[in-house]
DRENBA-898737 format. One line per 4 residues: number of its first residue (from 1); for each residue x, y, z of C-alpha. Coordinates in steps of 0.25 Angstrom, whole numbers, padded with zeros to 4 digits, m for minus. Layout:
NUM = X Y Z  ... $
// end
This chain:
1 = m0003 0214 0169  0008 0205 0166  0009 0198 0153  0013 0183 0153 $
5 = 0022 0178 0142  0024 0164 0137  0038 0159 0142  0045 0148 0134 $
9 = 0042 0139 0145  0027 0142 0146  0026 0141 0130  0033 0127 0130 $
13 = 0023 0123 0141  0011 0127 0134  0016 0120 0121  0018 0107 0129 $
17 = 0005 0108 0135  m0003 0111 0122  0005 0100 0115  0001 0090 0126 $
21 = m0013 0095 0126  m0015 0093 0111  m0009 0079 0112  m0018 0075 0123 $
25 = m0030 0080 0116  m0026 0077 0101  m0021 0063 0102  m0035 0057 0107 $
29 = m0042 0066 0097  m0034 0060 0086  m0035 0046 0091  m0050 0047 0091 $
33 = m0049 0050 0076  m0041 0037 0073  m0047 0024 0068  m0052 0015 0079 $
37 = m0048 0007 0085  m0033 0010 0084  m0022 0001 0089  m0017 0008 0102 $
41 = m0027 0019 0100  m0033 0025 0113  m0047 0019 0108  m0041 0005 0107 $
45 = m0048 m0001 0118  m0061 0007 0117  m0066 0001 0104  m0073 m0013 0103 $
49 = m0071 m0020 0090  m0079 m0031 0084  m0074 m0045 0084  m0070 m0049 0070 $
53 = m0079 m0059 0063  m0070 m0071 0059  m0073 m0084 0051  m0065 m0095 0046 $
57 = m0066 m0102 0033  m0063 m0116 0030  m0059 m0123 0017  m0074 m0123 0012 $
61 = m0075 m0108 0015  m0085 m0110 0026  m0084 m0099 0037  m0084 m0102 0052 $
65 = m0086 m0090 0061  m0075 m0089 0072  m0076 m0082 0086  m0063 m0074 0086 $
69 = m0063 m0070 0100  m0054 m0081 0105  m0044 m0076 0095  m0045 m0062 0098 $
73 = m0046 m0062 0113  m0048 m0047 0114  m0055 m0040 0102  m0048 m0027 0103 $
77 = m0053 m0017 0093  m0040 m0012 0087  m0035 m0026 0082  m0038 m0031 0069 $
81 = m0040 m0046 0072  m0042 m0052 0058  m0028 m0056 0055  m0025 m0062 0068 $
85 = m0038 m0070 0068  m0035 m0075 0054  m0021 m0080 0059  m0027 m0087 0071 $
89 = m0039 m0093 0063  m0031 m0098 0051  m0022 m0106 0060  m0033 m0115 0065 $
93 = m0039 m0127 0057  m0045 m0127 0043  m0047 m0112 0042  m0045 m0107 0027 $
97 = m0049 m0093 0029  m0053 m0083 0040  m0063 m0072 0037  m0062 m0060 0047 $
101 = m0072 m0048 0047  m0066 m0037 0055  m0069 m0022 0055  m0079 m0023 0044 $
105 = m0069 m0031 0035  m0069 m0045 0031  m0057 m0053 0027  m0055 m0067 0023 $
109 = m0041 m0072 0026  m0037 m0086 0020  m0028 m0094 0029  m0015 m0098 0023 $
// end
């Protein structure tokens, strides 16, 4: 019975094959452990996020609820909308502050 030996070429081919196989399996496994949604992550388009709740405050402190969908266009999950919504809402009318509740955090931002 003849004995097969590993040649340098077959050893290199095996190393390349195993490296590629580990990358093909390893990268998605690591990606599933990352916080979601991750910008440019493979799960980027598979997550549905809640639309942020937004109110404006006038000079007296009275709050008015704002429908933010016209400002957002597409409520993609990986984008933090708060700062962009504040900029858009502060530029209109007699708004003195904007209150944004997004991802279980509420923030009141005074308009300058």
